[in-house]
C-alpha positions in Angstrom: -9.6 -10.2 -20.9 -9.3 -6.5 -21.1 -13.0 -5.2 -19.8 -14.2 -2.0 -18.1 -14.9 -2.5 -14.6 -14.6 -1.1 -11.2 -11.4 -1.4 -9.3 -13.2 -3.5 -6.7 -14.9 -5.7 -8.5 -11.6 -6.2 -10.8 -9.8 -7.0 -7.3 -12.1 -9.6 -6.9 -12.0 -11.4 -10.0 -8.0 -11.2 -9.9 -8.6 -12.6 -6.1 -10.8 -15.5 -7.1 -7.8 -16.7 -10.0 -5.9 -17.3 -7.3 -8.1 -19.9 -5.8 -8.3 -19.0 -2.3 -10.2 -21.7 0.3 -11.5 -19.9 2.5 -12.4 -15.7 2.2 -13.4 -14.0 5.5 -16.1 -10.7 5.2 -17.2 -8.3 7.1 -18.3 -5.0 5.4 -17.0 -1.7 6.1 -16.9 1.2 3.2 -14.7 1.3 0.7 -13.2 -2.3 0.3 -16.8 -3.7 0.6 -17.7 -4.2 -3.2 -14.7 -6.6 -3.2 -15.6 -8.8 -0.7 -19.6 -8.6 -2.1 -18.3 -9.7 -5.5 -16.2 -12.6 -4.1 -19.2 -13.7 -2.5 -21.6 -13.9 -5.9 -18.8 -15.7 -7.2 -18.1 -18.3 -4.6 -21.7 -18.7 -3.6 -22.2 -19.1 -7.7 -19.8 -22.0 -7.7 -17.5 -21.0 -9.8 -15.1 -20.3 -7.1 -14.2 -23.8 -5.6 -13.5 -25.4 -3.6 -13.6 -22.0 -1.1 -15.4 -21.5 2.1 -16.9 -17.8 2.2 -17.3 -16.6 5.8 -19.2 -14.0 7.2 -17.9 -12.8 10.7 -19.2 -10.5 13.4 -16.2 -8.3 13.1 -13.4 -7.2 11.8 -11.2 -9.0 14.3 -13.0 -11.9 13.6 -12.1 -11.7 9.7 -8.6 -11.8 10.4 -9.2 -14.3 12.9 -10.8 -16.7 11.3 -8.5 -16.2 8.3 -5.9 -17.0 10.7 -6.9 -20.3 11.7 -7.7 -21.2 8.4 -3.9 -20.7 6.7 -2.7 -22.1 9.6 -5.0 -25.1 9.1 -2.8 -25.5 5.4 -5.8 -23.2 3.6 -5.1 -20.4 1.2 -6.8 -17.3 3.0 -7.9 -13.8 1.9 -9.4 -11.0 3.6 -10.0 -7.2 3.1 -10.8 -4.0 5.1 -10.5 -0.2 5.8 -9.7 2.4 8.2 -11.3 1.6 11.5 -12.0 -1.7 10.3 -8.2 -2.3 10.2 -7.3 -0.9 13.9 -10.1 -3.1 14.8 -8.3 -6.2 13.4 -4.6 -4.4 15.4 -4.3 -7.9 17.7 -4.9 -10.2 14.9 -2.7 -8.0 12.4 0.3 -8.5 14.6 -0.5 -11.9 15.3 -0.7 -12.7 11.7 2.9 -11.9 10.9 4.3 -13.0 14.4 3.2 -16.5 13.4 4.2 -16.2 10.0 1.1 -16.9 8.1 1.1 -15.8 4.4 -2.2 -14.6 4.3 -3.3 -11.6 1.6 -5.6 -8.7 2.8 -7.0 -6.1 0.6 -6.7 -2.7 2.4 -9.1 0.7 0.6 -7.6 3.1 2.3 -9.9 5.3 4.0 -9.1 8.6 6.7 -9.3 7.1 10.4 -10.7 9.6 12.7 -11.4 11.4 14.9 -13.4 13.1 13.7 -15.0 10.8 11.6 -14.6 10.7 7.7 -15.0 8.1 5.1 -12.8 9.5 2.4 -9.6 8.5 0.9 -5.9 9.1 2.9 -3.0 6.7 4.0 -3.1 7.2 7.5 -5.1 3.5 8.2 -2.3 1.2 6.4 0.2 3.7 7.8 -0.8 2.6 11.1 0.5 -0.8 10.6 3.9 0.3 8.8 5.6 -1.4 12.0 3.2 -4.7 12.1 5.5 -7.1 10.3 3.4 -7.3 7.0 4.9 -6.9 3.4 3.3 -4.0 2.6 2.5 -3.3 -1.6 0.6 0.1 -3.1 -0.6 0.1 -6.5 -1.2 3.2 -8.6 -4.0 2.5 -10.7 -6.5 -0.5 -10.7 -4.5 -2.1 -13.3 -1.9 -2.6 -10.9 -3.9 -3.6 -8.0 -5.2 -6.9 -10.3 -1.5 -7.6 -10.7 -0.4 -6.7 -7.4 -3.3 -9.3 -5.7 -1.7 -11.7 -8.3 2.0 -11.8 -6.8 0.7 -10.9 -3.5 -0.1 -14.3 -2.9 3.1 -15.6 -4.9 5.1 -13.0 -2.4 3.5 -14.2 0.4 3.7 -18.1 0.3 7.1 -17.9 -1.0 8.6 -15.8 2.8 5.7 -17.1 4.6 4.6 -14.0 5.4 1.1 -11.4 5.7 1.2 -9.0 2.8 -1.0 -6.0 2.8 -2.3 -4.8 -0.9 -3.1 -1.3 -0.7 -5.7 1.1 -3.0 -6.8 3.9 -3.0 -10.4 4.2 -1.6 -13.5 5.1 -4.1 -10.1 7.0 -6.2 -9.3 3.2 -7.4 -12.4 0.5 -5.7 -15.0 2.8 -6.8 -13.3 3.7 -10.4 -14.0 2.1 -13.5 -11.3 1.9 -16.1 -10.4 -0.7 -18.5 -8.3 -3.4 -17.1 -7.1 -6.7 -18.7 -7.6 -9.3 -16.3 -5.4 -12.7 -16.8 -6.8 -15.7 -17.8 -7.1 -18.8 -15.2 -4.4 -20.9 -17.4 -1.7 -17.9 -16.6 -3.0 -17.6 -13.0 -2.4 -21.0 -12.4 1.3 -21.1 -14.1 2.3 -18.2 -12.5 0.8 -19.0 -8.9 1.3 -22.8 -7.7 -1.1 -24.7 -4.9 -0.4 -23.3 -1.8 1.9 -26.0 0.3 2.5 -24.5 3.6 5.7 -25.0 5.6 3.5 -26.0 8.4 0.1 -26.8 9.2 -2.2 -27.7 12.1 -3.4 -31.7 12.2 -5.6 -33.0 14.8 -3.7 -36.3 14.1 0.0 -34.3 14.8 -0.7 -32.0 17.1 1.7 -28.9 17.9 1.7 -25.6 19.1 2.2 -22.1 17.7 2.4 -19.1 18.9 3.7 -20.2 22.2 5.0 -17.8 25.1 8.7 -16.5 24.6 10.4 -14.9 27.3 12.9 -12.6 27.4 15.7 -15.0 26.7 14.5 -15.7 22.9 12.1 -12.7 22.2 14.6 -10.4 20.6 16.3 -13.7 18.4 12.4 -14.1 17.3 12.0 -10.5 16.2 15.2 -10.2 14.2 14.4 -13.4 12.6 10.9 -11.9 11.4 12.7 -8.9 10.2 15.3 -10.5 8.3 12.0 -12.2 7.3 10.3 -9.3 5.8 13.7 -7.6 4.1 14.0 -11.0 2.0 11.0 -9.3 0.0 13.4 -6.9 -1.7 15.2 -9.5 -3.6 11.8 -11.8 -4.0 10.1 -9.2 -5.5 11.9 -8.2 -8.6 12.1 -12.0 -9.1 8.5 -12.8 -9.0 7.9 -9.5 -10.9 9.6 -10.7 -14.0 8.6 -14.2 -14.3 4.9 -12.2 -14.2 5.9 -10.1 -17.2 7.0 -13.1 -18.9 3.5 -15.4 -18.2 1.4 -12.4 -18.5 3.2 -10.1 -20.6 2.6 -7.1 -18.7 5.6 -5.0 -16.4 3.9 -4.7 -13.5 4.7 -4.7 -9.8 8.4 -3.8 -9.0 10.1 -2.2 -5.8 9.1 1.3 -7.6 8.7 2.9 -10.9 10.5 6.1 -12.0 8.6 8.7 -14.8 11.3 10.7 -16.6 14.0 10.9 -13.7 17.1 9.7 -15.3 18.8 13.8 -15.5 15.5 14.9 -13.7 17.0 17.6 -10.5 14.1 17.8 -9.4 11.9 14.4 -8.0 8.6 14.1 -6.2 8.1 11.0 -4.2 4.3 8.8 -3.6 2.7 6.2 -3.0 -0.9 5.3 -4.5 -2.9 6.9 -7.4 -1.9 10.4 -7.0 1.0 9.6 -8.6 -0.9 9.9 -12.1 -2.0 13.4 -11.2 1.9 14.0 -10.2 3.1 12.4 -13.6 0.9 15.8 -15.5 2.3 17.9 -13.8 6.0 16.8 -14.3 5.1 16.9 -18.3 3.9 20.7 -17.5 7.4 21.3 -15.7 9.8 19.6 -18.3 7.5 22.1 -21.4 8.8 24.8 -18.9 12.5 23.8 -19.0 12.5 22.4 -15.4 13.7 18.5 -15.2 11.3 17.1 -13.3 10.7 13.6 -12.4 8.8 11.6 -10.3 8.8 8.0 -8.7 5.8 5.6 -7.1 6.6 3.3 -4.5 4.9 0.1 -4.8 7.0 -1.7 -2.0 6.4 0.7 1.4 7.5 -2.2 3.6 10.7 -3.3 3.2 11.3 0.0 2.3 13.6 -0.4 -1.2 16.1 2.4 0.5 18.9 1.0 -1.9 16.8 1.3 -5.2 15.7 4.6 -4.1 19.0 6.1 -3.5 19.8 5.2 -6.9 17.1 6.3 -8.4 17.5 10.0 -7.0 21.1 10.1 -7.5 21.1 12.8 -9.7 18.3 15.0 -8.0 19.1 18.3 -6.0 15.5 19.1 -4.9 13.3 16.1 -3.6 9.2 16.4 -3.0 7.6 14.0 -0.7 4.0 13.8 -0.5 2.6 12.2 2.1 -1.4 11.4 2.2 -1.3 10.9 6.0 0.6 12.6 9.1 3.1 11.8 12.1 1.9 14.3 14.7 5.1 15.8 15.7 7.2 13.8 13.0 6.1 15.0 9.5 4.7 12.3 7.3 5.8 8.8 7.4 7.0 8.3 3.8 9.3 11.3 3.9 10.6 9.9 6.7 11.4 7.1 5.1 13.3 8.9 2.6 15.4 11.1 4.9 16.4 7.7 6.2 17.2 6.5 2.8 19.3 9.4 1.7 21.3 10.4 5.0 23.8 12.2 3.5 22.5 13.1 0.3 23.1 16.8 -0.8 19.3 17.1 -2.0 17.0 19.0 0.0 14.2 17.1 1.2 10.6 19.1 1.2 7.6 17.5 3.6 4.2 17.8 1.8 1.4 16.5 3.6 -1.7 16.9 1.4 -5.3 14.6 0.3 -6.2 14.5 4.3 -9.7 12.8 4.8 -10.2 12.6 0.7 -9.4 16.6 0.0 -8.9 16.9 -3.5 -4.9 17.2 -4.7 -5.5 19.3 -7.9 -2.5 20.0 -10.5 -2.6 23.5 -9.9 -1.8 23.3 -5.9 0.7 20.7 -6.9 2.7 22.7 -9.8 2.5 25.4 -6.9 4.7 23.5 -5.0 6.7 21.8 -7.0 7.5 25.4 -8.8 8.6 26.7 -5.2 10.9 23.3 -4.6 12.7 24.0 -7.7 13.5 27.2 -6.5 13.8 26.9 -3.0 11.0 29.0 -2.2 8.7 26.0 -0.3 8.4 25.5 3.2 10.7 22.7 4.6 7.2 21.0 5.8 4.1 21.7 3.9 0.5 21.6 4.1 -1.2 21.7 0.8 -4.2 23.9 0.6 -4.2 24.6 4.1 -7.0 27.3 5.1 -5.1 29.9 6.7 -8.5 31.6 8.0 -9.5 28.4 9.9 -6.2 28.2 11.4 -6.1 31.7 12.4 -9.7 31.1 14.0 -9.2 27.9 16.1 -5.5 28.3 17.6 -4.2 32.0 16.8 -0.9 30.3 14.8 0.8 32.5 12.2 1.4 31.4 8.6 3.4 32.0 6.1 2.2 33.5 3.0 0.7 31.1 0.7 -1.8 28.4 1.7 0.4 26.0 0.3 3.6 27.2 2.3 2.6 25.1 6.0 2.9 26.5 9.5 5.3 28.6 11.4 5.0 28.6 15.2 
């Protein structure tokens, strides 16, 4: 059914269609509307059997979900920012135990200083935690990716984060097509855990593992996550066959067939990038863009093929790895170790700062004529930097720092 709906509520309705049996909730902006809506759906009796559990913290939310899922129940939770950091121990436990939980991340900056607005530093902080990470470009993708996430998690017995930009998507109202219960039931079978705890047949999970076996445990976990690169295209095709919509996959391309300049990014900023690509095309610049949907495992081979003709690549990160540019550009560089294309790192949108078409256009034009700095902080306030640290900055706010 197509309806005008808030992104958070659309995601909640999609999650409910997946028939979770345990939902663990602790509120933190900007994901709160998701679990609020799920509480309404559960309390109304429209979702059953399902136990909605209010917990005392984010750590408890994921811990309860781990226990529920280990006991054989389909489990779901959601969080953002500092809440995800508070979960950290449980985040690693879930992946280490092979618990197929689905968790929404309403992407938000992490502090200090305190900031409640959107960037992607929270999910990026967990990129090595052993979870599959999917990123939605718009609310339709957010709906579709959540349904596919349950299928993916349970096929691989691996937890999945579905990341959607806080406020930009979670609080935005737009037209979204919600699949029917019949379609979701056809796509997503009942949960059949690979193992489940049963008091009548006691067993131990997560026991102590010494040096003689820990490397093998980690190797097998890594191989398990990598299997998603094979599974995702298949379950995406099945979703399209049932629902009639192409959504998901490892990445999506926009006007890249003959592109010499390609911009790569995660999440909602890709819509703005596509507008700038269209503008550059009118001016005769062969530009294109790539939206990475599956960030972990990283689609190295698919990306290599998608940028094969490019001679300049701009990677836009909405988070920063101090001392190592941005996390996305690091992965892109690993994917293209011998590529002839010049790769530019652009750090943008931190703490919710708008990423405007004007600023992006200026940066991409500079990349096209090879005058963009190798590392750029978009719209950097030069006066503040000079006052606070005495650093010397090249002319043009988009051109980054020179120490």
